[in-house]
N, C-alpha and C positions, 0 to 999 in steps of 0.2 A: 650642710657641708661640716667634712668632720675628715680625719685623719684615718690612713689604710688603720687596717686591724690586724691583731693573728686573728687564730681562731682560737675559740674557746667558746663553754654556753653561754645562755643569757637569759636572765633573769625578765619577767617580764611581771611588773608588780601595777598594781590597780590600788589607790589609794580611795577608800574609802570612809568619804567624808560628813554620810546623810546623803539622804533626796536631793534633787537640785531641782527646783522650778521650773516646766514648762513654757518655755520662753515667747514663742507663737515665731520663731524668726524661721524663712524660710531664703534658702541664696542654694546659685550653683557656682563654679566655679570662686573667685573673688566675689560673687555679685550677691547684697544682700540685696533683705527689705524688711522695713522692722512692722511688724501689727500691732498692736495697743499693750507691746510691753510698756511701762513707769520706766525705767532708764534710758528707751530707746525713741524717743520721741520722734513725731508722723514729719519729722522736714528729712530724721535719721543725718541731725545735723553732726552731732558725736561731739569730740573736740576739733576744734576749728570753725574753717567759714568756707572746706572747699570749692580755693579757689583757680586749683589748676583743675581745666577740661581737659587736656592734650592726651598725646599720649607719649609716653616716656620710659626711659630702660637707665636705672642709673649703675653703674658698673667700679669699685674699685681698683684701685691701682696702689701698689706696697710694694718700692722698692730700700734697700738699704740705706738710698740718700731721700726719698720722694717718697710720700701718702696721697693720693687723690682720688676725688673719682669720678669718671666722666659721662657725661650726657650725651641720648642719642634719643633724638628725635626718630618713633620705630614707626610713622601711623603711615606710610608708606609702601610699608615693607622691608623696608631697606633700611639699613641701623645709619642713619645724618651726625652728626658730632653734632652740638653748638658752639657759636660760635666764643666762647666762654670755657669750652669746655677744655681740658680737664680743669677742675675746681679743687685749691689748694687744700689738706686737708689739717699736714701739721700733725699730724697721729696715724697712726698704725688701724685702718677699719676692721673686728671681727663678723659684726653682726650688722644690718639693716633691718629694719621694715617701716614702711610705706602705710598710713593710717584708709582704711576703705571710700576716705571722704575725698581721699589726695589732697589733704591738709600737711601734713606734717611729714618728714623723712628723721626716722631715727638712727644713730650707728651709732653703733658700741664701738670702744675701747679695751681689749682686756691688759695690753702694754700700759696707760694709761688708766685703768680701771674706772670705765668713764662711760657716761650714755649723753652722747651730744643731738640735738633737738633741730631742724632744721625746715623753717619754713618753706614752701614750695611756691611759688610765684605763677600767675595763667602760661608762662612760656616755660615754664620746669626749668626756672633759675633755683637756687639757693641761698636762701638766707638764715645762720645762724643765731635762734630765737635769744641765745643766749652768752652772744658777742662768745669771747675762746672758751669761754668759762662750761664745764660739763652741767648737766640739767642731774644727775646724781652721780655720785660714787659706788661705783659696786662694779665689780669682773663679772661684765656680763656677756656670755657664749656663745646664747641665742636671744631671740628676740618672737613676738606676734600678737597681733593687735585686736583687741576683740572684735564683731562683724560691724557693732554700732558707732565703733570709734573713741570709746572712751577711755578704754584700758587700754597700759601695757606689760605684758605678760613678761616679766625677763629670765631667764638662766640665768643662775649667779653662779657662779667657780669659781674654786678653788684646792689648794694640795690636804687640805682639812676636813672641806665638804660641799658641799652640790646643796643651794636651797633656790626658791622658786620665789621670787616676790613680785607687787602686780601695783601698780604706779593708776591714780587716774590720771585721762590727759586734759588740762584746762584749755577754756577755747583760743587761751597765745601762748598756747604748748608746752607750758609751763607743766609737771611732773607733780603728783604729792602721794605719798604711800599709802596705801590701799590694808598690802600684805607684806611681812615681810620674814622672810629664813624662815617658810614652809620647806619642811627637812626634805631633801632626797639622796639616794644614794648617789658614791662619787662616780663621778663618770667613769666610762671608761678607754679603751688605747682605739678606738672611733672616735671619739669626735660625741655633737648633741646638735638636738634641731627639740623645736615649739612649736605646736599650731593648735587652734583651735577649735573647735567644728564650727560651719555655718550656723548652726541652731545655736551657740554661744552657750550650749549645756554645761559643757567640758573640753578640757584641753589633753593635748599626749604632750610627751616629753618623751624625746632616746636622747637613751646613756649607752651609747657604742654595746660594747659589749657588757654592759653593766645592766644594758635592761631597759626594758617602759615602763613608761609607769600615766596613769590616767587619772587626773583629779578633774571628781564631779564644781558644777562652781553655780554656784547659786545664786541668780540674776548677773552672773557673772562676774561675779566673787568669790576666789576665796574661803573656801571655810578654818577659820585658824585651825578646828579641833580635830586630832591625828587620829585617825582609828587601823586597825589592825587591816596590813595588807595584804592584799593575794596577791600568791606568789607561784610562778610555776618555770620550768626547763625546756629550752628545745635547742635544738642541735645544731642552731645559727650562728653564725661567728659572726654577727655585730649587725646591729640595724643601725641605718646610717641616715635614713628623711622618713619625714611622714607625710603626710595627705588627707585629709578627713573628704569625704563627698553630704550631700542635702542627707543622705539615707542612713547617715550614723556609722558610714563604713569606712573602718580608718585603712590604711594601706601602710606598709612599712618597705621601703625597697634596703634590700638584704643585698648578702652578694651574689650573684647568678639569680637570681633571683625577687620578687615580692610578692604578699606575704600578707592577705587578708584579714580583718576581723570584723566584725558586725558588736558595736557595743550599743550600750543600752541608754535611751533617750537622755536618762537620767548619768551615765556617767558607769553607772554601780555595778555591770556586769560588762562580760564579753564572750565572746566564742567564735573559734578560728575558723574560717570556710576553707572548706578543702577546693585548692584551686591549680591543679596542674599545669594549663597554662603556662599563667603568669610563673612557673619555677622552671617554663622551657626559654626562658628571659636567658641569652648568653654574656649579657652586658655584665663583666666584674669593674670592684672598686667603688670610693668613694662617689656615692648617686643620691642628686637632688632628686624628690620627686614631687607630682603635683598633679593634682585632677582640677580638671576642664572638661564641664558639663558632663558626658557623658564616655570620656576619656580620659585615660592616666598617663604620662608622661614621665618620664626618668633618664637623667644623663650618665654613663654608663665613663664616670673618669677614667679608670683603666683602657679601655676597648675603644676611646675617641669618638663614640656613638649616642643617639638619643634611642632609646625603646618607647614606641606608641600599644597602647593597648584600649581596647573596647570592654567597658565594664556595665553586664547589668543592674540592673536595682538589686538584685541579691547580692553583688559582689564578685562574681564569675567574670574572669577574664579571655578576653582574645586578641593577639599579638594584630594590628592594624598591617591594615595592605603594607608592602615596603620597607618595612622596620625588625631589626634595624636600621636607622636612619642616622648618613657621617655626620659627623660637629666638627666641633672647634676640639683640637689637642686637649686631652686634659679638658675633659669639659666639666663642669664643676657647680652654674649656676643658669637655672632654668626660670622663669616664668611666662608670662601670657598677659595681652599686652590689655588696655582698657578696651578696646574695640573685640574682641575675643577673636579678633579674625588673626591673627599673627601668636607666636612660637617665637621668644627671643632664648639663646643659649648661648653663655661668655665660657670661654676657657681662657687658659692663660699665657704670658708674656704674650709673641706675635700672633698667637693662637686667633685674639681678637673675639670679635662680634659678629654671629647669625642668626637672621631672623629670618621663620619659617613661614608660610601661609597654611591653614592649618585649612584642610581640604573638608567638604561638607559626611564623608567620614571616619575623623579623623584624621589622615592620613597626612605627613607631615614634606611639602615642599618645601629648598633654598632657597631663597633669595640669591640675585648670582653678585652680589652685592658682600664684602665682609668691612669688617673695621677691628685696627691697630689698636687695644682698650691697654698695650701699654702697663700691665703688669708682668710681677719677677712670674717664672717660673720655681720660685724658690715657696712663693706665698699665694694662696686658694683663693679664688676667686668670691669675692662677696654680690648678691645683683641684690635690685630690689625696682620694682615694677609696676607702674600706676598701674592700681586693680582695675575692674571692672564697675564699669559703672554703669 
């Protein structure tokens, strides 16, 4: 999620923090398997007990007078609001992330400079782990969680500087600092996002017009020793979102295009993949992006639609049949449900939530049912979907 940017060059920064150890993790979309890694037990339990087996989408609602989270059951292919939805927050949400084992939802607020922890019940209901208190106090503009549910990575932004923080997630959802204040460039004019690779070997941060950062991980932990970064400039106007597939290919959503990079398994090097088909995308504006198996999807905010691509193992993209697909007005967030059958898209205000069936070729078919999520058009949508299991 980002703010539309002005045209400027972008820097791509690779933080070389030392060689990372191969972790033996494989993944597809949000699905993960742990295979012999010491910090990733055979049960894949990570932090929490994995109490949720349902299929839910959590969508933020922010207005000048109230802030809340609407919860939708999307297991039927249509957004059905829970009886206790929306759930009042008392603060404006900035980012949300769900642990891959579906135990906890983390919600940040840059207004309150805080991150809050919620446990997810078996019926999708939320319980604030810390009551009304924040789990940690920082200005979290973006968050993501390690594939084994053990770590929360937070992009901490201020007008003074941007940093990357890491917290371990306890079985009760408690956060304990692991790495604090790893320095990054200031966020540019188009916002920021963060994504951990399915392998857990590295993470990628987009800083809008300020550049992109690849951070290698050792056993999913950020090395606190900073090496000299590698920098280059492209002609793009800004990177708004990032997705990573199980082959360590990184997909950036840019104005009017998707750019693909092949990253080394240790996160220490990269190369851009020539991909003219991806650049034929006509979507524009602040865009979310995700990978689901061999398909890539983007939310084109100013075009009010979704783009879909098939991706080869070499990262070459081709438009899916019917792409782009009509979406909610000013669509700002997308996610794949826990069954892998549906894509959920959220827009602003009365645009509501739309669910799409994902066909065998990856093509999207919209359900006949939409839902009003009550989000003000002046505040971007934030959404989190229970991950694939």
